[in-house]
C-alpha angles and dihedrals in degrees: 000000000000116000117257097273093288114169116217120251122237089271091054094254128113129231102234105176107114117228124204122213128184133209141167117269107282091241095049119112127204122206137167121229128216091270092055096253118144113235127194123204129190116168107303092345126094136180130190114212093185125226108333130205115248092256096049089045089054090050090053090049089053091051090052093048105047144335107290136184120241087246088060090052093048090052091051090055096041095050093053108027105025131236094300092069096054091093091066093064100066091050091050093049092049090051092051093046092049091050095051095248101120129075127194128223120196115209131191118192090348095306122112111236101167133025123186112203117198114235100176141345109296113268132188091258091054099054126089128183121298099231111042122192106225090207092066104027123100139156117299110251086239094054121108129201112205141158122260114177107311099339141057125259124206115202141164131185086230094057126084090210138053116220119220106205097207096179122061091218091059091050089051091048093052092048091049096056128150092020096061116106110246092218092055096057111140120240109289091013097111093052091045091053091047092054092047091049093046089058096047099254092112117042146174098261094211092055094045094048092049093057104105094201094054095039089069093061127081111214096248093049094051090047091051092049094047098044100043094054124066121249105050101067141036097228123128106266139199133000099356098140085226095165095047094098093047104048142357119262121263116253116259091239116059117239111262127259117243096232129102116293134221116208112223125217115248116227124231101248093198089057089046091053091052095047101040118102117241116282094248091054089050092049093047093044096050113122138160105250116203101172122072127198103234091181087068106027128182116287130221089250092053093048091047093050092047094052093042092054096044111032115010119128106244096185144355114221133181116227142116091038093296144063113274130192141218119218134158093266126057124257130188109257087358086273094145094191094162120106128190122223111187110209099203120206102154120009122137107240098017122090113228117267144089116298137181117225111230102212094193101051095027097233141117120249119200106245099171138000119237107283144130095296094046091045092050091051089054092047093050090052091048093049093045091056092041090234119165094217133032114279114255091234132007110198105208110204113208131180127217091215096197092066089067103027094053087070108019120065128203095349101053098109091047088055090051090056091050088055090051089056095053091045090051091053091046091052092046092053096046091047090051093047090051093048092246130133118250130179128179116213127214100222148002144173115280093182091058090050090051090049093049096046103029091238120142102243093223090054099043121000139159117269100169146016128208127186120218131184146117114296113267127217096252117105112263105240135161116268114222121224130354128082091283095049130094135078115012 
């Protein structure tokens, strides 16, 4: 294994003793209030250090300026406050470490090889053992190695730090565990592994795999959970409008397809209010219906009423630097990025095919003719729900991701999925009130949808599927297993 980027000295030897330096998080800011107290800020977090002595204030300034050794910090205190003030420094450093304010840089021969950036205050899930055995340690199954700029970053949703592997040899060493010979560790390698293990990035695989709480999680799901909630990362979060300087926002109403259109009847909402059952009856009567009555299929009027009551655009407004919409279901920031694509198999008055619902003009636009991709989308929905015949309508729910991600940072996709949930419930309740059968599905094929519509799946992709039809004669029972199974 190549040494960790260590340049030779003038005598041809290398200085191999690793040196650790500490610094405040690079995004932390230090200010002084009117009373003279030193305040630290990092994103939404803040910490008051109180009124500091000149020496301790100089030490904090060093931490904010550059990675420093503890000897450097001691000298700053000693030179200004005298020997009696040295006892204040360990307590301050412990407080900063416990709060997730301090990062550590490991240097070999004056060159940084590893930098640990704090993401959050240390938590029990983020701590490994203090003395790792390199012969048994390897990457956590939740850890991810990725490129950032010119170096490699090691991260895990279970760790309270991110590790910048600043030397390629260290990245190779980490990736090679546990096959690397302990005796052949490069200079600084043992200490680097110890730091990575202490922070939960390297683990004993037997212990990790035996943890019943972690065993339930797949890596991508735990990453998604950890990164789309605040508290376990240092990423910008929420409605930051982070793409505003790079591109204009998407319009609230999707541009129309060029295919033929089908105008939909508009229901009389006053008549609907008089005829609808009470809300409690609708809630208690809600069921997932997986059998359609093809002798009495959906009609154009029923499909039109259903779409009008669930997904029409009631208004277009201009606020928050972008167009926003108003529809029957709620949407974060009124983004309303969700689109409905009725895949029609059996509706009186509507030829079979894949349509897009225009929520502004209340009409169907032909998005794709019947064909292999459309047929496969229908078949996947049928099989997912364990239906014996094709569903009368499969409502493919897509998201125009840019509508949300132009404004919301880090948690945009999580917000999309929340919107899918409230749309599902809205469709369930309207279907129940209309005496129709609805069934939300747990998954689908975004690539097939992209193939059928010509959409790039990362620009607009399916995020939900909902079956709609007239209620069939079969008893409505729960379906065990499968993405469409669960409670009736």
